Biopython code that builds the backbone (N, CA, C, O; Angstrom):
import numpy as np
from Bio.PDB.StructureBuilder import StructureBuilder

atoms = [
    (1, "MET", "N", (115.937, 82.324, 68.554)),
    (1, "MET", "CA", (115.911, 81.463, 69.728)),
    (1, "MET", "C", (114.620, 81.693, 70.519)),
    (1, "MET", "O", (114.061, 82.790, 70.524)),
    (2, "ALA", "N", (114.171, 80.647, 71.174)),
    (2, "ALA", "CA", (112.968, 80.720, 71.998)),
    (2, "ALA", "C", (113.307, 81.318, 73.362)),
    (2, "ALA", "O", (114.436, 81.218, 73.843)),
    (3, "LYS", "N", (112.309, 81.937, 73.965)),
    (3, "LYS", "CA", (112.479, 82.450, 75.313)),
    (3, "LYS", "C", (111.748, 81.524, 76.267)),
    (3, "LYS", "O", (110.714, 80.951, 75.925)),
    (4, "VAL", "N", (112.293, 81.384, 77.464)),
    (4, "VAL", "CA", (111.653, 80.597, 78.512)),
    (4, "VAL", "C", (111.598, 81.415, 79.789)),
    (4, "VAL", "O", (112.450, 82.267, 80.042)),
    (5, "LYS", "N", (110.586, 81.138, 80.579)),
    (5, "LYS", "CA", (110.452, 81.773, 81.887)),
    (5, "LYS", "C", (110.821, 80.739, 82.930)),
    (5, "LYS", "O", (110.238, 79.656, 82.975)),
    (6, "LEU", "N", (111.791, 81.073, 83.770)),
    (6, "LEU", "CA", (112.259, 80.184, 84.827)),
    (6, "LEU", "C", (111.797, 80.738, 86.167)),
    (6, "LEU", "O", (111.964, 81.926, 86.445)),
    (7, "THR", "N", (111.221, 79.884, 86.990)),
    (7, "THR", "CA", (110.773, 80.270, 88.326)),
    (7, "THR", "C", (111.354, 79.289, 89.324)),
    (7, "THR", "O", (111.200, 78.077, 89.175)),
    (8, "GLN", "N", (112.021, 79.808, 90.340)),
    (8, "GLN", "CA", (112.568, 78.927, 91.371)),
    (8, "GLN", "C", (111.439, 78.519, 92.299)),
    (8, "GLN", "O", (110.733, 79.372, 92.838)),
    (9, "VAL", "N", (111.265, 77.204, 92.489)),
    (9, "VAL", "CA", (110.169, 76.696, 93.324)),
    (9, "VAL", "C", (110.655, 75.952, 94.559)),
    (9, "VAL", "O", (109.862, 75.665, 95.456)),
    (10, "ARG", "N", (111.948, 75.633, 94.620)),
    (10, "ARG", "CA", (112.490, 74.939, 95.784)),
    (10, "ARG", "C", (113.757, 75.642, 96.254)),
    (10, "ARG", "O", (114.428, 76.321, 95.477)),
    (11, "SER", "N", (114.071, 75.477, 97.514)),
    (11, "SER", "CA", (115.212, 76.121, 98.137)),
    (11, "SER", "C", (116.528, 75.440, 97.748)),
    (11, "SER", "O", (116.554, 74.266, 97.379)),
    (12, "THR", "N", (117.611, 76.202, 97.840)),
    (12, "THR", "CA", (118.943, 75.651, 97.588)),
    (12, "THR", "C", (119.651, 75.258, 98.888)),
    (12, "THR", "O", (120.823, 74.882, 98.869)),
    (13, "ILE", "N", (118.944, 75.343, 100.005)),
    (13, "ILE", "CA", (119.543, 74.939, 101.278)),
    (13, "ILE", "C", (119.846, 73.444, 101.231)),
    (13, "ILE", "O", (119.024, 72.646, 100.782)),
    (14, "GLU", "N", (121.022, 73.082, 101.695)),
    (14, "GLU", "CA", (121.509, 71.697, 101.712)),
    (14, "GLU", "C", (121.615, 71.095, 100.314)),
    (14, "GLU", "O", (121.433, 69.890, 100.144)),
    (15, "ARG", "N", (121.903, 71.909, 99.330)),
    (15, "ARG", "CA", (122.160, 71.445, 97.970)),
    (15, "ARG", "C", (123.651, 71.581, 97.711)),
    (15, "ARG", "O", (124.322, 72.374, 98.371)),
    (16, "PRO", "N", (124.184, 70.811, 96.752)),
    (16, "PRO", "CA", (125.606, 70.948, 96.425)),
    (16, "PRO", "C", (125.934, 72.365, 95.938)),
    (16, "PRO", "O", (125.082, 73.058, 95.381)),
    (17, "GLU", "N", (127.162, 72.771, 96.157)),
    (17, "GLU", "CA", (127.593, 74.124, 95.813)),
    (17, "GLU", "C", (127.424, 74.407, 94.325)),
    (17, "GLU", "O", (127.075, 75.526, 93.949)),
    (18, "ASN", "N", (127.667, 73.405, 93.466)),
    (18, "ASN", "CA", (127.536, 73.665, 92.031)),
    (18, "ASN", "C", (126.083, 73.964, 91.639)),
    (18, "ASN", "O", (125.853, 74.731, 90.704)),
    (19, "GLN", "N", (125.107, 73.381, 92.328)),
    (19, "GLN", "CA", (123.709, 73.703, 92.050)),
    (19, "GLN", "C", (123.367, 75.109, 92.529)),
    (19, "GLN", "O", (122.610, 75.819, 91.867)),
    (20, "LYS", "N", (123.913, 75.519, 93.667)),
    (20, "LYS", "CA", (123.688, 76.876, 94.158)),
    (20, "LYS", "C", (124.247, 77.898, 93.181)),
    (20, "LYS", "O", (123.608, 78.913, 92.906)),
    (21, "ARG", "N", (125.454, 77.631, 92.651)),
    (21, "ARG", "CA", (126.069, 78.557, 91.691)),
    (21, "ARG", "C", (125.291, 78.597, 90.378)),
    (21, "ARG", "O", (125.201, 79.649, 89.746)),
    (22, "THR", "N", (124.733, 77.470, 89.965)),
    (22, "THR", "CA", (123.944, 77.437, 88.736)),
    (22, "THR", "C", (122.676, 78.266, 88.894)),
    (22, "THR", "O", (122.299, 78.998, 87.979)),
    (23, "ILE", "N", (122.018, 78.162, 90.035)),
    (23, "ILE", "CA", (120.819, 78.970, 90.300)),
    (23, "ILE", "C", (121.168, 80.448, 90.233)),
    (23, "ILE", "O", (120.433, 81.228, 89.629)),
    (24, "LYS", "N", (122.283, 80.845, 90.846)),
    (24, "LYS", "CA", (122.716, 82.246, 90.804)),
    (24, "LYS", "C", (123.020, 82.688, 89.380)),
    (24, "LYS", "O", (122.678, 83.804, 88.990)),
    (25, "ALA", "N", (123.660, 81.825, 88.602)),
    (25, "ALA", "CA", (124.015, 82.157, 87.221)),
    (25, "ALA", "C", (122.774, 82.334, 86.347)),
    (25, "ALA", "O", (122.800, 83.086, 85.373)),
    (26, "LEU", "N", (121.698, 81.646, 86.692)),
    (26, "LEU", "CA", (120.448, 81.806, 85.947)),
    (26, "LEU", "C", (119.707, 83.076, 86.357)),
    (26, "LEU", "O", (118.720, 83.441, 85.717)),
    (27, "GLY", "N", (120.157, 83.751, 87.401)),
    (27, "GLY", "CA", (119.517, 84.989, 87.840)),
    (27, "GLY", "C", (118.464, 84.767, 88.907)),
    (27, "GLY", "O", (117.660, 85.656, 89.187)),
    (28, "LEU", "N", (118.466, 83.584, 89.503)),
    (28, "LEU", "CA", (117.500, 83.268, 90.546)),
    (28, "LEU", "C", (118.194, 83.342, 91.902)),
    (28, "LEU", "O", (119.305, 83.866, 91.986)),
    (29, "GLY", "N", (117.574, 82.838, 92.959)),
    (29, "GLY", "CA", (118.215, 82.842, 94.263)),
    (29, "GLY", "C", (117.224, 82.855, 95.402)),
    (29, "GLY", "O", (117.571, 82.534, 96.538)),
    (30, "LYS", "N", (115.976, 83.229, 95.103)),
    (30, "LYS", "CA", (114.931, 83.194, 96.116)),
    (30, "LYS", "C", (113.734, 82.463, 95.537)),
    (30, "LYS", "O", (113.487, 82.512, 94.333)),
    (31, "ILE", "N", (113.000, 81.792, 96.393)),
    (31, "ILE", "CA", (111.820, 81.056, 95.944)),
    (31, "ILE", "C", (110.806, 82.041, 95.362)),
    (31, "ILE", "O", (110.605, 83.134, 95.889)),
    (32, "ASN", "N", (110.175, 81.627, 94.265)),
    (32, "ASN", "CA", (109.171, 82.397, 93.517)),
    (32, "ASN", "C", (109.766, 83.543, 92.712)),
    (32, "ASN", "O", (109.011, 84.339, 92.153)),
    (33, "ARG", "N", (111.070, 83.658, 92.631)),
    (33, "ARG", "CA", (111.680, 84.644, 91.746)),
    (33, "ARG", "C", (111.671, 84.082, 90.334)),
    (33, "ARG", "O", (111.967, 82.905, 90.131)),
    (34, "SER", "N", (111.331, 84.926, 89.345)),
    (34, "SER", "CA", (111.250, 84.491, 87.957)),
    (34, "SER", "C", (112.148, 85.344, 87.075)),
    (34, "SER", "O", (112.356, 86.529, 87.334)),
    (35, "VAL", "N", (112.675, 84.721, 86.032)),
    (35, "VAL", "CA", (113.460, 85.422, 85.022)),
    (35, "VAL", "C", (113.075, 84.864, 83.656)),
    (35, "VAL", "O", (112.659, 83.712, 83.529)),
    (36, "GLU", "N", (113.224, 85.714, 82.633)),
    (36, "GLU", "CA", (113.018, 85.282, 81.256)),
    (36, "GLU", "C", (114.371, 85.280, 80.567)),
    (36, "GLU", "O", (115.093, 86.276, 80.605)),
    (37, "VAL", "N", (114.714, 84.169, 79.939)),
    (37, "VAL", "CA", (116.013, 84.041, 79.282)),
    (37, "VAL", "C", (115.839, 83.451, 77.895)),
    (37, "VAL", "O", (114.869, 82.744, 77.621)),
    (38, "GLU", "N", (116.800, 83.755, 77.017)),
    (38, "GLU", "CA", (116.846, 83.127, 75.697)),
    (38, "GLU", "C", (117.351, 81.704, 75.868)),
    (38, "GLU", "O", (118.345, 81.474, 76.557)),
    (39, "LEU", "N", (116.678, 80.755, 75.249)),
    (39, "LEU", "CA", (117.069, 79.358, 75.374)),
    (39, "LEU", "C", (118.159, 79.045, 74.357)),
    (39, "LEU", "O", (117.936, 79.110, 73.148)),
    (40, "ASN", "N", (119.335, 78.705, 74.863)),
    (40, "ASN", "CA", (120.432, 78.240, 74.012)),
    (40, "ASN", "C", (121.029, 76.998, 74.679)),
    (40, "ASN", "O", (120.548, 76.552, 75.721)),
    (41, "ASP", "N", (122.062, 76.456, 74.079)),
    (41, "ASP", "CA", (122.624, 75.211, 74.606)),
    (41, "ASP", "C", (123.147, 75.363, 76.028)),
    (41, "ASP", "O", (122.977, 74.459, 76.846)),
    (42, "ALA", "N", (123.778, 76.484, 76.332)),
    (42, "ALA", "CA", (124.329, 76.691, 77.673)),
    (42, "ALA", "C", (123.215, 76.776, 78.714)),
    (42, "ALA", "O", (123.298, 76.149, 79.770)),
    (43, "ILE", "N", (122.183, 77.544, 78.416)),
    (43, "ILE", "CA", (121.060, 77.687, 79.343)),
    (43, "ILE", "C", (120.327, 76.347, 79.497)),
    (43, "ILE", "O", (119.913, 75.990, 80.600)),
    (44, "ALA", "N", (120.169, 75.614, 78.400)),
    (44, "ALA", "CA", (119.503, 74.307, 78.464)),
    (44, "ALA", "C", (120.264, 73.357, 79.383)),
    (44, "ALA", "O", (119.648, 72.592, 80.126)),
    (45, "GLY", "N", (121.587, 73.395, 79.344)),
    (45, "GLY", "CA", (122.387, 72.564, 80.232)),
    (45, "GLY", "C", (122.210, 72.952, 81.685)),
    (45, "GLY", "O", (122.129, 72.084, 82.554)),
    (46, "MET", "N", (122.148, 74.253, 81.963)),
    (46, "MET", "CA", (121.919, 74.708, 83.336)),
    (46, "MET", "C", (120.547, 74.271, 83.824)),
    (46, "MET", "O", (120.394, 73.851, 84.971)),
    (47, "ILE", "N", (119.548, 74.369, 82.951)),
    (47, "ILE", "CA", (118.189, 73.970, 83.325)),
    (47, "ILE", "C", (118.152, 72.486, 83.675)),
    (47, "ILE", "O", (117.515, 72.102, 84.656)),
    (48, "ARG", "N", (118.817, 71.656, 82.896)),
    (48, "ARG", "CA", (118.848, 70.218, 83.191)),
    (48, "ARG", "C", (119.525, 69.937, 84.527)),
    (48, "ARG", "O", (119.150, 69.003, 85.236)),
    (49, "LYS", "N", (120.519, 70.747, 84.863)),
    (49, "LYS", "CA", (121.273, 70.527, 86.097)),
    (49, "LYS", "C", (120.437, 70.807, 87.349)),
    (49, "LYS", "O", (120.626, 70.159, 88.379)),
    (50, "VAL", "N", (119.522, 71.765, 87.264)),
    (50, "VAL", "CA", (118.733, 72.161, 88.440)),
    (50, "VAL", "C", (117.234, 72.061, 88.183)),
    (50, "VAL", "O", (116.455, 72.791, 88.796)),
    (51, "ASN", "N", (116.814, 71.165, 87.282)),
    (51, "ASN", "CA", (115.396, 71.096, 86.916)),
    (51, "ASN", "C", (114.500, 70.705, 88.090)),
    (51, "ASN", "O", (113.296, 70.955, 88.044)),
    (52, "HIS", "N", (115.049, 70.105, 89.130)),
    (52, "HIS", "CA", (114.262, 69.739, 90.305)),
    (52, "HIS", "C", (114.025, 70.930, 91.232)),
    (52, "HIS", "O", (113.245, 70.832, 92.180)),
    (53, "LEU", "N", (114.694, 72.051, 90.966)),
    (53, "LEU", "CA", (114.542, 73.245, 91.800)),
    (53, "LEU", "C", (113.750, 74.349, 91.114)),
    (53, "LEU", "O", (113.334, 75.306, 91.766)),
    (54, "ILE", "N", (113.537, 74.229, 89.807)),
    (54, "ILE", "CA", (112.894, 75.299, 89.055)),
    (54, "ILE", "C", (111.708, 74.773, 88.271)),
    (54, "ILE", "O", (111.539, 73.568, 88.084)),
    (55, "GLN", "N", (110.881, 75.727, 87.812)),
    (55, "GLN", "CA", (109.769, 75.438, 86.919)),
    (55, "GLN", "C", (110.052, 76.188, 85.629)),
    (55, "GLN", "O", (110.435, 77.357, 85.664)),
    (56, "VAL", "N", (109.866, 75.526, 84.480)),
    (56, "VAL", "CA", (110.180, 76.118, 83.187)),
    (56, "VAL", "C", (108.901, 76.241, 82.376)),
    (56, "VAL", "O", (108.134, 75.287, 82.245)),
    (57, "GLU", "N", (108.681, 77.464, 81.821)),
    (57, "GLU", "CA", (107.532, 77.722, 80.968)),
    (57, "GLU", "C", (108.028, 78.322, 79.666)),
    (57, "GLU", "O", (108.859, 79.230, 79.684)),
    (58, "GLU", "N", (107.534, 77.832, 78.537)),
    (58, "GLU", "CA", (107.883, 78.423, 77.251)),
    (58, "GLU", "C", (107.035, 79.663, 77.044)),
    (58, "GLU", "O", (105.862, 79.702, 77.413)),
    (59, "ILE", "N", (107.647, 80.675, 76.450)),
    (59, "ILE", "CA", (106.926, 81.938, 76.195)),
    (59, "ILE", "C", (106.648, 82.051, 74.711)),
    (59, "ILE", "O", (106.052, 83.033, 74.268)),
]
sb = StructureBuilder()
sb.init_structure("model")
sb.init_model(0)
sb.init_chain("A")
sb.init_seg("    ")
for serial, (resi, resn, name, xyz) in enumerate(atoms, 1):
    if name == "N":
        sb.init_residue(resn, " ", resi, " ")
    sb.init_atom(name, np.array(xyz, "f"), 0.0, 1.0, " ", f" {name:<3s}", serial, name[0])
structure = sb.get_structure()
């Protein structure tokens, strides 16, 4: 599986609760925080759900 680097670039203030929980599940929560994760179907679905709040880079 490929790895991707996720960086939160926008705030979750005034966002729906399910988007806030998705950001937390990805290991983010503060602006400019980054995590590296293995890309699988579950992670890809989470990324699509909050793609307007994060930046995705392939590693």
